[in-house]
C-alpha positions in Angstrom: 89.0 53.5 108.8 92.1 53.3 110.9 91.7 53.0 114.7 93.1 55.5 117.2 93.9 58.3 114.7 91.0 60.6 115.3 90.8 63.0 118.3 88.3 62.6 121.1 85.0 64.3 120.3 83.2 65.1 123.6 80.5 67.4 124.9 82.0 70.8 125.5 80.4 73.7 127.4 80.4 77.1 125.6 80.5 80.3 127.6 79.8 83.8 126.1 80.8 87.1 127.5 77.1 88.1 127.8 76.5 85.2 130.2 74.9 82.7 127.8 75.9 79.1 128.2 75.2 76.0 126.1 76.7 72.7 125.3 78.0 71.5 121.9 80.4 68.8 120.7 84.0 69.6 120.0 87.5 68.4 120.4 88.2 71.2 122.9 87.2 70.7 126.5 85.8 74.2 127.0 85.0 77.1 124.6 84.9 80.8 125.5 83.5 83.3 123.0 83.2 87.1 123.0 79.9 87.4 121.1 77.2 84.8 120.3 73.8 84.7 118.6 72.0 85.8 121.7 73.9 89.1 121.9 75.0 89.8 118.3 73.1 92.7 116.7 72.5 90.8 113.5 70.5 88.1 115.2 68.8 90.3 117.9 67.8 93.2 115.7 69.0 95.6 118.4 72.1 97.8 118.1 74.6 97.1 120.8 77.9 98.5 121.6 80.5 95.9 120.7 84.0 96.5 122.1 86.2 96.4 119.0 89.0 98.5 120.5 91.0 95.4 121.5 90.7 94.0 118.0 91.8 97.2 116.4 94.8 97.5 118.7 95.8 93.9 117.9 95.5 94.6 114.2 97.6 97.7 114.3 100.3 96.0 116.4 100.4 93.0 114.1 100.8 95.0 110.9 102.9 97.9 112.3 106.1 96.2 111.2 104.8 95.9 107.6 103.7 99.5 107.3 107.2 100.8 108.1 109.0 98.5 105.7 109.9 99.9 102.3 108.0 98.3 99.3 110.1 95.9 97.2 
């Protein structure tokens, strides 16, 4: 294996929007997530309101140009 070609792989803190924190190993120094296994409805078995409005707006803005273009 060649020396000095691989990125640094360090302990990285992970912060969720629900307030859960844990440490993992990654090439990034810090990781922020919107939803994790502590607050996701699939893992908890409880229905929670997940804010998807921002995701939908990003999707429509991203593909708005393609919708108006004529098909080739």
